[in-house]
C-alpha positions in Angstrom: 84.6 74.8 103.9 81.9 76.1 106.1 82.5 79.6 105.1 82.9 80.5 101.5 84.2 83.6 99.8 82.7 84.7 96.5 85.4 85.2 93.9 83.2 87.6 92.0 82.3 90.2 94.5 84.6 89.3 97.4 81.6 89.0 99.9 81.5 86.5 102.6 78.8 83.8 102.4 77.6 82.5 105.8 75.5 79.3 105.8 72.2 79.0 107.5 73.6 77.2 110.5 76.1 80.0 111.0 73.4 82.7 110.8 71.3 80.8 113.4 74.3 80.6 115.7 75.0 84.3 115.2 71.4 85.3 115.9 71.2 83.2 119.0 74.6 83.8 120.5 75.5 87.3 119.4 77.0 89.3 122.2 77.0 86.1 124.4 74.8 88.0 126.9 71.9 90.5 126.4 69.7 92.5 128.6 67.1 89.7 128.4 69.3 87.5 130.5 71.4 88.1 133.6 75.2 88.3 133.6 77.3 86.8 136.3 79.7 88.9 138.2 82.6 87.2 136.4 81.1 88.1 133.0 80.7 91.7 134.1 84.3 91.9 135.2 85.5 90.4 132.0 83.4 92.5 129.8 83.9 95.7 131.7 87.5 95.4 132.6 88.8 93.3 129.8 91.3 95.9 128.7 92.6 96.6 132.1 95.0 93.7 132.2 97.6 93.3 129.4 99.6 90.2 128.6 102.7 90.2 130.7 105.7 90.8 128.4 109.2 89.6 129.3 111.3 92.2 131.2 113.2 94.4 128.8 116.7 95.5 129.4 116.9 99.2 130.2 118.9 100.9 127.5 119.9 103.7 129.9 122.0 101.2 131.9 124.7 101.7 129.2 124.8 105.4 130.1 125.0 104.9 133.8 127.7 102.3 133.4 129.7 104.6 131.1 129.3 107.4 133.6 130.7 105.1 136.3 133.7 104.2 134.3 134.5 107.8 133.3 134.0 108.9 137.0 136.6 106.3 138.0 139.1 108.0 135.6 138.1 111.4 136.9 138.4 110.6 140.5 141.7 108.8 140.0 143.1 111.8 138.1 141.8 114.2 140.7 143.3 112.1 143.5 146.7 112.0 141.8 146.4 115.8 141.2 145.7 116.4 144.8 148.6 114.3 145.9 150.9 116.0 143.4 149.7 119.4 144.6 150.4 118.5 148.2 153.8 117.0 147.3 154.8 120.2 145.5 153.7 122.6 148.1 154.9 120.7 151.2 158.0 118.9 149.9 159.3 120.8 147.0 158.4 124.4 147.5 158.3 124.0 151.3 161.6 122.1 151.7 163.6 122.8 148.5 162.3 126.1 147.4 165.6 127.9 148.0 167.7 125.1 146.6 165.6 124.4 143.5 167.0 125.2 140.1 165.4 128.2 138.5 163.8 126.2 135.7 162.5 123.6 138.1 161.0 126.3 140.2 159.1 127.8 137.3 158.1 124.5 135.9 156.6 123.4 139.2 154.9 126.8 139.6 153.5 126.6 136.0 152.3 123.0 136.4 150.6 123.9 139.7 148.9 126.9 138.2 147.7 125.0 135.1 146.6 122.0 137.1 144.9 124.2 139.6 143.1 125.9 136.7 142.2 122.6 135.2 140.8 121.2 138.4 138.9 124.3 139.1 137.5 124.4 135.6 136.7 120.7 135.8 134.7 121.2 138.9 132.5 123.8 137.1 132.5 122.2 133.6 129.7 119.7 134.4 127.6 122.5 135.9 128.0 124.6 132.7 127.4 121.5 130.5 124.3 120.7 132.5 123.0 124.2 132.1 123.9 124.3 128.4 122.2 121.0 127.6 119.7 122.8 125.3 122.2 124.8 123.3 124.6 121.8 122.7 121.9 119.3 122.0 122.3 119.3 118.2 126.0 120.0 117.9 127.4 118.1 121.0 131.0 118.4 122.2 133.5 118.5 119.3 135.8 115.5 119.4 139.5 115.1 118.9 138.8 113.1 115.8 136.8 116.0 114.3 139.6 118.4 115.2 142.2 116.2 113.4 140.1 115.3 110.4 138.3 118.5 109.6 140.5 121.3 108.1 137.5 123.5 108.3 137.0 123.1 112.0 138.1 126.6 112.9 135.8 128.0 110.2 132.9 126.1 111.8 133.7 127.5 115.2 133.8 131.0 113.8 130.4 130.4 112.1 128.9 129.1 115.3 130.2 132.0 117.3 129.1 134.6 114.7 125.7 132.9 114.7 125.5 133.3 118.5 126.5 137.0 118.1 123.7 137.6 115.6 121.1 135.8 117.7 122.0 137.8 120.8 122.1 141.1 119.0 118.7 140.5 117.4 117.2 139.4 120.7 115.1 142.1 122.3 114.9 142.6 126.1 111.3 141.3 126.0 112.3 138.1 124.2 115.0 137.5 126.8 112.4 137.6 129.5 110.2 135.2 127.6 111.0 131.6 127.8 111.4 129.8 124.5 110.7 126.2 123.9 113.6 123.9 122.9 112.2 123.2 119.5 112.3 126.9 118.6 108.5 127.5 118.6 107.6 131.2 118.6 106.1 132.7 121.6 102.4 133.0 121.7 99.9 134.8 123.8 98.5 132.0 125.9 95.9 132.3 128.5 96.7 132.5 132.1 100.0 134.4 131.4 102.0 131.1 131.6 104.3 132.1 128.8 105.8 135.0 130.8 108.8 133.8 132.8 110.2 136.0 135.6 113.4 134.0 135.7 116.2 133.5 133.3 116.7 130.3 131.3 120.2 129.3 132.4 121.4 128.3 128.9 120.6 131.8 127.7 122.2 133.8 130.5 124.6 136.6 129.3 127.0 137.0 132.1 128.4 140.3 131.0 126.4 143.0 129.2 128.9 143.1 126.4 130.4 140.1 124.6 127.2 138.3 125.4 127.9 135.7 122.7 131.1 134.7 124.5 129.6 134.3 127.9 126.5 132.3 127.0 126.6 129.2 129.2 126.8 127.0 126.2 129.9 128.7 125.0 131.4 128.9 128.5 131.1 125.1 128.8 133.0 124.6 125.5 135.7 127.1 126.6 136.2 125.2 129.9 136.4 121.9 128.0 139.2 123.1 125.7 140.9 124.9 128.5 141.2 121.6 130.4 142.6 119.8 127.3 145.2 122.5 126.9 146.1 122.4 130.6 146.5 118.6 130.6 148.5 118.7 127.4 150.8 121.4 128.7 151.3 119.4 131.9 152.3 116.3 129.9 154.8 118.3 127.8 156.4 120.0 130.8 156.6 116.8 132.9 158.1 114.8 130.1 160.7 117.5 129.3 161.9 117.3 132.9 161.6 113.5 133.3 163.6 112.9 130.0 166.3 115.5 130.6 166.7 115.2 134.4 168.3 118.6 134.3 167.6 119.4 138.0 170.9 121.3 138.5 174.3 120.2 139.8 174.7 119.0 143.4 178.0 119.9 144.9 179.9 117.2 146.7 179.0 117.1 150.4 175.9 119.2 150.0 173.4 117.2 152.1 170.5 119.7 151.6 170.1 118.7 148.0 170.7 115.0 148.0 166.9 114.1 147.9 166.0 116.9 145.5 166.2 114.7 142.4 164.0 112.0 143.8 161.5 114.5 145.0 161.3 116.2 141.6 161.0 112.8 139.8 158.1 111.9 142.1 156.4 115.2 141.4 156.8 115.2 137.7 155.7 111.5 137.6 152.5 112.4 139.6 151.8 115.3 137.3 152.4 113.2 134.2 150.2 110.3 135.5 147.4 112.7 136.4 147.4 114.4 133.0 147.6 111.2 131.2 144.7 109.7 133.1 142.7 112.8 132.3 143.6 112.6 128.6 142.7 108.9 128.7 139.3 109.8 130.2 138.7 112.4 127.5 139.8 110.0 124.8 137.5 107.3 126.2 134.7 110.0 126.5 135.1 111.0 122.9 135.4 107.5 121.6 132.2 106.4 123.2 130.2 109.6 122.5 131.5 110.8 119.2 132.8 107.6 117.5 130.6 104.9 118.9 127.7 107.4 119.3 126.5 106.0 122.6 123.9 108.7 123.1 122.4 108.1 119.7 122.4 104.4 120.2 120.6 104.7 123.5 118.1 107.1 122.0 117.3 104.6 119.3 116.9 101.8 121.8 114.5 104.0 123.9 112.5 104.9 120.7 112.6 108.6 121.8 112.7 110.1 118.3 114.9 112.8 117.0 114.1 115.2 119.9 115.1 112.5 122.4 118.8 113.3 122.1 118.3 116.2 124.5 116.7 113.9 127.0 119.4 111.3 126.7 122.2 113.9 127.0 120.6 115.5 130.0 120.1 112.1 131.7 123.8 111.2 131.1 125.1 114.5 132.5 123.0 114.1 135.6 124.2 110.5 136.1 127.8 111.5 135.6 127.5 114.5 138.0 126.2 112.2 140.7 129.1 109.8 140.2 131.6 112.6 140.3 130.2 114.6 143.1 129.2 111.7 145.4 129.8 108.0 145.4 130.8 106.6 142.0 127.8 104.3 142.4 125.2 107.0 142.9 124.6 107.3 139.2 123.8 103.6 138.8 120.6 104.3 140.8 119.2 106.5 138.1 116.7 105.4 135.5 114.9 107.3 132.7 111.4 107.0 134.2 112.3 108.5 137.6 114.5 111.1 135.8 111.5 112.1 133.7 109.1 112.3 136.7 111.6 114.6 138.5 111.8 116.9 135.4 108.1 116.9 135.0 107.8 118.5 138.5 110.2 121.2 137.6 109.3 124.9 137.0 111.2 125.0 133.8 109.2 124.6 130.6 112.2 122.9 128.9 112.6 120.4 131.7 108.8 119.8 131.8 108.8 119.1 128.1 111.7 116.6 128.4 109.9 114.8 131.3 106.6 114.7 129.5 108.2 113.4 126.2 110.0 110.6 128.0 107.0 109.5 130.0 104.8 109.6 126.9 107.3 107.6 124.7 107.9 105.0 127.4 104.2 104.4 128.2 103.5 104.0 124.4 106.4 101.5 124.0 105.3 97.9 124.6 108.7 97.0 126.0 108.7 99.7 128.7 105.0 100.5 129.3 104.3 98.1 132.1 107.2 99.2 134.3 106.6 102.9 133.5 102.9 102.7 134.3 103.6 100.9 137.5 106.1 103.6 138.6 103.7 106.4 137.6 100.7 104.8 139.1 102.3 104.5 142.6 103.5 108.1 142.5 100.5 110.3 143.3 102.3 113.6 143.0 103.2 112.7 139.4 99.7 111.8 138.5 98.5 115.1 140.0 101.1 116.9 137.9 99.9 115.2 134.8 96.3 116.1 135.6 97.3 119.7 136.3 99.0 119.9 132.9 95.8 119.1 131.1 94.6 122.6 132.0 97.5 124.3 130.2 96.2 125.9 127.0 99.2 128.1 126.1 100.0 127.2 122.4 103.7 127.0 123.4 102.9 124.2 125.8 100.8 122.2 123.4 103.3 119.3 123.2 103.6 119.1 127.0 99.9 119.0 127.3 99.5 116.4 124.5 102.2 114.2 126.0 100.6 114.4 129.5 97.2 113.5 128.0 98.6 110.5 126.1 100.4 109.3 129.2 97.1 109.6 131.2 95.3 107.7 128.5 97.6 104.8 128.9 97.6 105.1 132.7 93.8 104.9 132.8 93.9 101.6 131.0 94.9 99.9 134.3 92.0 99.6 136.7 93.8 100.5 139.9 95.5 103.5 138.2 92.2 104.6 136.7 90.8 104.8 140.3 93.8 106.9 141.4 93.4 109.3 138.4 89.6 109.8 139.0 90.2 110.1 142.8 92.4 113.3 142.3 90.3 116.4 143.2 89.4 118.2 140.0 90.7 115.4 137.7 87.5 115.1 135.7 87.3 118.8 135.3 90.8 118.9 133.9 90.0 116.0 131.5 86.8 117.9 130.5 89.0 120.9 129.6 90.5 118.8 126.7 87.0 118.7 125.0 86.8 121.8 122.9 83.1 122.2 122.5 80.9 124.8 124.0 77.4 126.3 123.7 76.8 130.0 123.7 74.9 131.3 126.7 71.2 132.0 126.1 69.6 134.9 127.9 66.1 133.4 127.5 64.6 130.2 128.8 62.8 129.3 125.6 65.9 128.6 123.5 69.2 126.7 123.7 72.6 128.2 123.0 74.4 127.5 119.7 76.9 124.7 119.8 80.5 125.5 118.7 83.2 122.9 118.3 86.7 124.2 117.9 88.5 122.7 114.9 92.2 122.5 114.3 94.2 125.5 113.1 97.8 126.1 112.1 99.1 126.5 115.7 97.0 124.1 117.8 95.6 120.6 117.4 92.2 120.8 119.1 90.9 117.6 117.5 93.8 115.7 119.0 92.9 116.8 122.4 89.2 116.0 121.8 90.2 112.4 121.0 92.5 112.1 123.9 89.9 113.5 126.3 87.3 111.0 125.1 89.8 108.2 125.2 90.7 108.9 128.8 87.1 109.1 129.8 86.3 105.9 128.0 88.9 104.1 130.0 87.9 105.6 133.3 84.3 104.6 132.5 85.1 100.9 132.9 84.7 101.4 136.6 81.3 101.9 138.1 82.4 104.5 140.6 84.2 106.5 137.9 81.0 106.5 135.9 79.2 108.2 138.8 81.9 110.8 139.0 81.7 111.5 135.2 77.9 111.9 135.5 78.3 114.3 138.5 81.0 116.5 136.8 79.4 119.7 135.8 79.1 120.3 132.1 80.9 117.1 131.1 77.9 114.9 129.9 76.6 117.7 127.6 80.0 118.0 126.0 80.1 114.2 125.4 76.6 114.3 123.9 77.5 117.2 121.6 80.4 115.1 120.1 77.8 112.4 119.2 76.4 114.7 116.5 77.4 113.7 113.0 76.3 115.8 110.1 74.7 114.2 107.1 77.7 115.1 104.8 80.1 113.5 107.3 78.2 110.2 107.2 77.7 110.1 103.4 81.0 111.5 102.2 83.6 108.9 101.7 86.4 111.5 101.8 85.4 112.9 105.2 88.2 113.5 107.6 88.8 110.4 109.8 89.2 112.6 112.8 85.5 113.6 112.6 84.2 110.0 112.4 86.6 108.9 115.1 85.3 111.6 117.5 81.7 110.5 116.9 82.7 106.9 117.5 84.5 107.5 120.7 81.7 109.6 122.1 79.2 106.9 121.2 81.4 104.3 122.9 81.6 106.4 126.0 77.9 107.1 126.2 77.2 103.4 125.6 79.4 102.5 128.6 77.7 105.0 130.8 74.2 104.0 129.8 75.0 100.3 130.3 76.2 100.7 133.9 74.4 98.6 136.6 72.7 99.6 139.8 71.5 103.0 141.0 74.5 104.7 139.4 73.5 103.3 136.0 69.8 104.2 136.5 70.8 107.8 137.4 73.1 108.1 134.3 70.4 106.7 132.0 68.0 109.3 133.2 70.4 112.1 132.8 71.5 111.0 129.3 67.9 110.5 128.1 66.8 113.9 129.5 69.4 115.7 127.3 67.4 117.0 124.4 70.1 116.2 121.7 70.8 112.6 122.7 68.1 110.8 120.8 68.1 113.1 117.8 71.9 112.7 117.4 71.5 108.9 117.4 68.5 109.1 115.0 70.7 111.1 112.5 73.3 108.3 112.6 70.6 105.6 112.1 69.1 107.6 109.2 72.3 108.6 107.3 75.0 106.2 108.6 74.6 103.4 106.1 78.3 103.6 105.3 79.2 103.4 109.0 77.5 100.4 110.5 79.8 100.4 113.5 78.4 103.8 114.5 74.8 102.6 113.9 75.4 99.7 116.1 76.8 101.8 118.9 73.8 104.2 118.6 71.4 101.3 118.7 73.0 99.8 121.8 72.7 103.2 123.6 69.0 103.2 122.8 68.7 99.6 124.1 70.4 100.6 127.4 68.4 103.8 127.8 65.2 101.7 127.3 65.8 100.1 130.7 64.2 103.2 132.1 60.5 103.7 131.6 60.6 107.4 130.9 63.5 107.0 128.4 61.5 104.3 126.6 58.7 106.7 126.0 61.1 109.5 124.9 62.7 107.2 122.4 59.4 106.0 121.0 58.1 109.5 120.9 61.1 110.9 119.0 60.1 111.1 115.3 61.5 108.4 113.1 63.5 106.4 115.6 61.3 103.3 115.5 61.0 103.6 111.7 64.8 103.8 111.3 65.3 100.8 113.6 62.9 98.7 111.5 64.6 99.8 108.3 67.9 98.5 109.6 66.3 95.4 111.1 64.8 94.4 107.7 67.5 95.8 105.5 68.9 93.5 102.8 71.7 96.0 101.8 73.7 95.5 104.9 76.8 93.3 104.2 76.6 89.9 105.8 79.7 90.6 107.9 77.8 93.5 109.4 74.7 91.5 110.4 75.3 92.3 114.0 73.8 95.7 113.4 70.5 94.1 112.3 70.5 91.9 115.4 71.2 94.9 117.7 68.3 96.8 116.0 65.9 93.9 116.7 67.0 93.7 120.3 66.4 97.5 120.7 62.9 97.2 119.2 62.0 94.3 121.5 63.1 96.4 124.5 61.1 99.5 123.3 58.0 97.3 122.9 58.4 95.7 126.3 55.7 96.9 128.8 55.1 100.0 126.7 51.6 100.2 125.2 52.3 103.5 123.4 55.3 102.1 121.6 53.4 99.0 120.7 50.7 101.2 119.1 53.4 103.2 117.3 54.9 100.0 115.9 51.5 98.8 114.7 51.0 102.1 112.9 54.1 101.4 111.0 52.4 98.4 109.4 55.3 96.1 109.9 53.4 93.1 111.4 53.4 91.1 108.2 57.2 91.6 107.8 57.8 90.6 111.4 55.8 87.4 110.7 58.0 86.7 107.7 61.1 87.4 109.7 60.4 84.3 111.8 61.6 82.3 108.8 64.9 84.1 108.7 67.5 82.5 111.0 69.3 85.8 111.6 66.1 87.7 112.7 63.8 85.0 114.2 64.8 85.4 117.9 64.2 89.2 118.0 61.2 89.0 115.7 59.6 86.5 118.1 60.4 88.9 121.0 58.8 91.8 119.3 55.7 89.9 118.3 55.3 88.5 121.8 55.5 92.0 123.3 53.0 93.3 120.8 50.6 90.6 121.8 51.2 91.1 125.5 51.1 94.9 125.8 49.2 96.4 122.9 45.8 96.1 124.7 42.5 94.5 124.0 41.5 97.3 121.5 44.2 96.1 119.1 42.8 92.6 118.8 41.8 93.0 115.2 45.1 94.4 114.2 46.9 91.5 115.8 44.9 88.8 114.1 47.7 88.4 111.6 49.7 86.8 114.4 47.8 83.6 113.7 50.0 83.1 110.5 53.0 82.6 112.8 51.6 79.7 114.7 52.7 76.8 112.5 56.2 78.1 112.3 56.2 78.7 116.1 55.0 75.2 116.9 57.6 73.6 114.8 60.3 75.7 116.5 59.0 74.7 120.0 59.2 71.0 119.1 62.6 71.0 117.2 64.7 73.9 118.6 66.5 74.3 121.9 67.9 77.0 124.2 67.2 80.7 123.5 65.2 80.2 120.3 63.0 77.6 121.9 62.4 80.0 124.9 61.2 82.9 122.7 59.1 80.7 120.5 57.3 79.1 123.6 56.7 82.6 124.9 55.3 83.8 121.6 53.0 80.7 121.3 51.6 81.3 124.8 50.6 84.8 123.7 49.6 84.1 120.1 47.1 81.4 121.0 45.1 83.9 123.0 44.1 85.6 119.8 42.5 82.4 118.4 39.3 80.5 119.0 39.5 76.7 119.8 38.6 76.0 116.2 41.3 78.3 114.8 43.9 76.7 117.1 43.0 73.2 115.9 43.4 74.4 112.3 46.9 75.8 113.1 47.9 72.5 114.8 46.7 70.6 111.7 48.6 73.0 109.4 51.8 72.5 111.4 51.3 68.7 111.4 51.7 68.6 115.2 49.3 66.9 117.7 48.4 68.7 120.9 49.6 65.7 122.9 52.9 66.0 121.2 53.2 69.6 122.3 52.2 68.7 125.8 54.9 66.1 126.0 57.4 68.6 124.7 56.4 71.0 127.5 57.0 68.3 130.1 60.4 67.6 128.6 61.3 71.3 128.8 60.3 71.3 132.5 62.4 68.2 133.2 65.4 69.5 131.2 65.5 72.9 132.9 64.8 71.9 136.5 67.4 74.5 137.4 67.1 77.0 134.5 70.4 78.5 133.4 70.8 82.2 132.9 70.7 81.9 129.1 67.0 81.0 129.3 65.6 82.4 132.6 62.0 82.5 131.4 61.6 79.1 129.7 59.8 77.4 132.6 57.4 80.4 133.0 56.5 80.5 129.3 56.1 76.7 129.3 53.6 76.8 132.2 51.7 79.7 130.5 51.4 77.6 127.3 50.2 74.6 129.3 47.6 76.7 131.1 46.2 77.9 127.7 46.1 74.3 126.4 44.2 73.0 129.4 41.8 75.9 129.3 41.3 75.5 125.6 40.7 71.7 125.6 39.8 69.5 128.5 41.4 66.5 126.8 44.8 68.2 127.4 44.2 68.1 131.1 44.1 64.3 131.0 47.2 64.3 128.8 49.2 66.4 131.2 48.0 64.3 134.2 49.2 61.1 132.5 52.5 62.7 131.6 53.2 63.6 135.3 52.6 67.4 135.1 51.7 67.6 138.8 55.1 66.3 139.9 57.0 68.7 137.6 54.9 71.7 138.9 55.7 70.7 142.5 59.4 70.8 141.7 59.0 74.2 140.1 57.5 75.5 143.3 60.5 74.1 145.3 63.2 75.4 142.8 61.9 78.8 141.8 64.6 81.5 141.7 64.5 85.3 141.5 66.1 85.1 138.1 62.7 83.8 136.8 60.8 86.8 138.1 62.2 89.5 135.7 61.8 90.4 132.0 65.2 92.0 131.7 68.4 92.4 133.6 71.1 95.0 134.2 74.1 92.9 135.0 72.9 90.8 138.0 70.2 93.3 138.8 66.7 92.2 137.7 64.5 94.9 136.1 60.8 94.9 135.0 59.4 92.3 137.3 56.7 90.1 135.9 53.2 91.1 136.9 52.3 87.5 137.6 54.6 85.4 139.8 55.6 82.0 138.8 54.0 80.7 142.0 50.7 82.1 140.8 51.1 80.4 137.4 51.8 77.0 139.1 48.8 77.4 141.3 46.6 78.1 138.4 47.9 75.1 136.5 47.5 72.8 139.5 43.9 74.0 140.0 43.1 73.2 136.4 44.6 69.7 136.8 42.5 69.1 140.0 39.2 70.5 138.7 38.9 68.7 135.5 
C-alpha cells in the first residue's frame, strides 16, 4: 500500500512521493499563480449548488385529501338537511299543518329545531376549533372510542374543566393583556415593548365576565362538537321511531286532504335520517382517521416537525378543511405546508409567527424538502423581508422565532441567487449584525479603545447560538463579491467580526473548552479569510480595512502562538495573513507586529505537527514567501531571526522545498546589497538547486530556476565553478536544460507563469559569467527560442502574484527587456 498506518501509534505515514505531491499541489492554486474564472466560481460558489434529490412526496397531501373526503360528507349532509328543511316547512307544515297528527307535528318541529341547531353550530364549530387550536393541541378532540372505552372519561372532563377554572381565576388582568407563547414560556421584559399585546389572543377570550372557564373558545368548540353529536343522534332516534311504526294517524275514508300525508312524512323522516346518518358517518370517519389511525401524528412524523409540530399540523388541517367546506371542495387541495407557514409568518400573532417560523426552519433543514422550500421562499421577497425583520427581535419570549428565522436565512443564503436577494434587502446586513452579541464600551478620550464585551449564554437566552448563526449567514453571503463589499460597508460589522477572532490562551490550550467558543473563532476566521481573499478593487478595499483594525494581526498571532491543538484555526489565520500581504501597507504591518514572523517560522519548521496536518506548514511557508516579496524590511527581519541555515536545509525536505526556495529567492532579490555577507550562506544551496533544475518539473522546477538565477549573483566565477563540480553537473548540461524548458513551455500554463522569465535570467547570468556559455547557447539555438518568447509573451508572465485573474506586483523588469539583454549578449560575444 502507498499509505501505511502505524499499528503502534495510529499515525499516518506518507511516503516521500506523497509529500512532494502535497507540497507542490496543495490547494491546487495559490496567490503565486493566476486562477481562471471557472476555478474562481468553483472555489467561491462551490456550496451554492447542492446535488438534486428526487422529488419527495408531500406528507400534507394526506391531510388535504382527508379534508376533501370529509367535506364531501359534510356538504352532502348539509344538502340533505336543507332539502329536508324545505320539505318540512313548505310541504308538511305548509300543506298538512292542520291535518298532521299531534305526535307528527311535534316530532317534525323537534327535528327541525335540533337540525337547525346542529347546522348552525356546525357552521361555527370550525371557527371555534380554528381559534382554539392552541388550547386543544395536546388533548385533541375526544373520540367515540375513548368515550366508550374509558369509564373515567367524565372524571377527566371534570378535571379539565376544573383546571381551566383554576387557571382563569389565577390569571391577573395584566396577564390576560400579555400574550403568552404556546410553549408556556413566562413573559419577560423585552426591549422595544413587543411583549405587550393590545389585542386578545382568541383562544383565551372569556366571552362572559363570569363562568369564564366555560366560555373559553377551546371549551366552546368542544361544547359545539358534542351538541352536534347529540342533535344528530336525536334526529336518528326520532326518525327511526316514526319510520318503523308508521303511526301517522288514521285517514278517514274519502278524506282526500290526507291521502298524501303518509308519503310526505316518509320522505321527510327519510331525509332527516339520511342526513343524520351521513353526519354520524362523517364523524365516525373523522374519529377513525384522527384518533385511531392518528393521521395528524403520522403526518407530523413524516414532516419531521418534532413534538411541537402537532400544533402546526392541526392548524394546517383545520384551514384546509375550512376552505373545502366554505368554498369549493377542491380549494383545500391547493394548500401546502410551505405556503401555509409563509402566510402565518406574516401574521401579527406571536403564536402564528412561531408556527410559521418553526415549519419553515424544519423544512429548510430537511434534505427531502429543503430544495422546494428554499425555492418558494427565495422567490417571495416579502417573506425574505419578514425573516430579516425578525432578526432584530430581542424579546426573550421571541427567542425561538428569531432563532428559527436565522436558521432559515442561513440555509437560504447557501443558494447564490437567494444570497443576492437577502443582501439586497435594505437593512439586511444591519439586521444580521444584530445577531452578533459583542460590543465595545464607548471611550471618551482619543488615546484609548473601549473595552470589548461578548455576551455569553444565560438561563433564558442563547446568545452564542445567535453569534454562530450570524457568522454562518455572513459566511454564506460572502461567497459573492458584491455581498463582500456590502459587508465591508456596513457600519460596525467588520469590528464585530474581528472581535470574534480573539481566542484566549486558556481556550486554545484547554482540551475541555466549550466547543461553542472554538466554533465561533473558527467561523469568524473563515469569514475574514473569504473577505480578505476577494479579488479586484473590492478585495483591495477590504484588505486595507481589515489590516487597519488594530486587533486583527494580534488576534491571529495569539492563535499561531497558542493554537498547537487547533491546527485548523492556525491554517485559517495564516491564510488571512497571506491574503492581507497582497497589500503593501498590510505587509509592513504584519512584519512589524511583534512575533508574527517568528511564529510562522516555528510552524513552518515544526516537527510536532501531525503528518495529516502538514497543510498548516505549507500555508506558513507560503505566507512567509509573500511577506518577504518586495519587502526589504521584512527580509531584514527574517535575517535577524537567523533562520537562513534552516531554510537551506529545508530544500532537502519534499514538503517544504517549494516555499523554502521562494523565501530564499525573495531574500536574495530584495534584502539589498548591504546584506551580501549575511546571504553568503545561500551558496550551500546551489548543488541541491542545480540537481532540481535538471531533474524536476513543473512548479518545483520553476522555483528552483528562480532561486538559481538569484543565488549565483552572490558568487564569483570560481565559486560557481566549484558549485557545478560539487553538483556533478556541467554548465553545458544546464544550458541545454534551459533550452528544453523554453521549448516545453512555449505557451506557459498558469501553474508556472514565471518559468520562462527565470530561465532567461539564469541564461543571462551564465553568459555574463562565462563566454564559453555564449557559444553553447548559440549552438543550441537560443536565438530562435528568444524570438519566439518575444512573439508569445503574455501578461500573465509580468506579475509576481495574482488575485484571481488580476495580476499584482508587476515585475520591475519586463520579459522583453530580459530577452533583449540575452540577444545582445549572444550578438556581442
